N, C-alpha and C positions, 0 to 999 in steps of 0.2 A: 404231727401228721401233715403231709403236704396236701393242700387243697388246690387242685387245678381250677375248679369252679365249685359252686355250692353243691353240685350234684355228684361230684367225684371225690371219693376217698380212697387213698392208696395205702397198702401195707406191704411190707417185705415178707415173703414166705420162703423159708429155707427148707429145702427137701432133705430129710434125714431119715429115710425109711428103707434104704437099700439093704441087701444082704451082706454087702462088703466081702463077697466070697473070694475075690481075687486079692483083696487087701489082707484078709485073714483076721481082721478086727474092725470094730466100728470106726468108720472114717471120721465122723464128726468130732471125736475126741483126740484125734492124732495131732501131735504138736509139730508146728512148723519151725523153721530156723529163726523166725521172728519171735518165737516164744508164745505165740497165739496158737490155740487149737484151730482146726479148720472151721468149726462152728463159730468160734469167737471172731474169726475174720469176717464171716457173713453177718454176724450180729453187729460188728463195728460199722459195717457199711450201712445198715439200717439206722444206726445212731447218727452217723454223719449226714445222712439224708433227712434226719429228723422224722423218721417213719416208724410206726410200731412194727415189731418183729413177731412172726408166727413160725413155729416149727411144725412141719408136716411129716408124720411118720412115727416110728417107734422111739426116736430120739435117743437111741443107745449111744453112750459115749459123751453125752452132754450132762453137765452138772446142773440140773434144773434148779436146784435150791439157790444157785448163785445168781439167778435172774428173777427179780421180783416181778410178778405179774406176767411172766412169759407164757403165752398161750401155746398149747400143744394140741394139734389136731391129728388123731391117728389116721393112717391110710384106711379109707372106707372099704377098699377091696385090696387087701395085701397081695403082693405078687404080681400086680398089674403095672408096675413101673410108675413113671411120672404121671401118666394119664390117670391111673387109679388114685394117685395122690391128689391130683387136681379135683377129683370128684368131691371129696370131703371138704377141701379148701373152698371151692366155689359155692358149696351148699352152706357154708358157715355164716354167711352174711356179715362177716367182720369188715368188709370193705367192698367197694364197687370194682376195684382193680387191684391185682396182686402182682408185685414185682417179684417174680419167682427166680430163685437161684438155687443151685445145688450146693450142698455143704462141702463138696469136694472141688470147688473152683477157687483156690486160694490166690490166684493172680488177679482177680477182679478188683476194681477200684470203684469207689462211690462216684467219681467223675465219669467213668465209663458207663456204668449201669444207669446213671442219671440221664443219659442221652435217650433212654427208652421212655422217659416221661414227657418228652416234647410232643405236642399236638396229640394228646390222648383222645382216643375215640373208642368205639365198641369193637374194634378189631384187635386181635393179639398183635404185639409188636416185638420183633426179634432183630438180631444183627445179621448182616450179610457181609462176607469178605469181599471187598471191592476188587481184589486181585483175581479171584477165580469164581466168584458168584456163589460160593458155598454158604448155606444158611445154618445157623446154630439155634436150636430150640431153646436153649438156656444159656444165659439168663433171658428172660422174656417178660413182657407185661401182658398178663392174661386177665381180661375182664370177666366178671361174674356172669355176664350174659352169655358166655360160652357154654354154660352148664348143659343145655340141650344137646349141643354137639358132642360134649364129653360123654353123656349118657348113651347117645347113639353109637359112638365109636366103641364103647366098652361092651357092646353087645356082640362085637366081633371076637374071633379067637385071639387075635393079636391087635393091640392098639398102640400107636406110637404118636409122639408129639408132632413129628413131621407130617403125619397124615392129618392130624387135627389142624395144623397150620394151613395145609392145602385146602381143607374143607371149609375153612373159615375166612378165606381171603386175607391172610395175614399181611401186615405192613412190615416192610423191611427197612432197616437203616444201614446204609453202607458204611463200613469203617475200614481203615487201612489195615494191611496184613499184620503190622506190628502191634496193633490194638487187638486184632482178632486172636492172636496168640494167647492173650490174657483170658480167653474163654476156656482154656484147656482144663480138663478134669483130671484128678488124680485117682486112678482106679486100682493101681498096684504099687507095691513098694518102690519099684524102679521109677514110676511116675513121680512119687514123692521126692525121691533123691534128685531127679532132674528139675522139679519145680523149686526145691530148696536152693539149688544152684542158681536158678534164674532169679529168685528172690534176693540171694546174696549179691548177685551181679547188679541188680537194679538198685539195691541199697547202697552199694559202693558208688554208683553213678550219681545218685542223689546227694550223697555226702560230699562228693567232689564238686 
């Protein structure tokens, strides 16, 4: 576990509670061209950062028996998306800050998400595209102190991470567009095919 100071403890939280309706099967267990499942990719990031890993949601598609001591926190309010998932996570008291990633972001690297851990404070921290100013809610560093904001937001009919970020004075880290592309999610089979092509291309560049 990374200790920024004696009062801060960080854990990686992989969101794995969506319905995967567009994909047609649980995304966490989908195998990539690398041979890893989508969840294994997220878990590997946690290991590389030497942080504990928590699964948030129903965890369908994940072989839980393969991970000794892996903590699973069910969605406290199913069907409320990432904000509903945050509720149970922030209430868990497992850490003071959570590096939250979606299980369907297989282009992320530990080097990239590690940038979110710089100058940690009590504001959520997310990436911004330096080219067009677009902000991505995931991955993001979300402190446990956001719990009152999350509870208040969930009283509304619809709650989104973008609204949570706006209400909590989020800090943004600008990254180049070629890095921002790595935040892409795989929501449908076509997305997986395109991401696998990107992974293959990146692997070829690395080997050369």
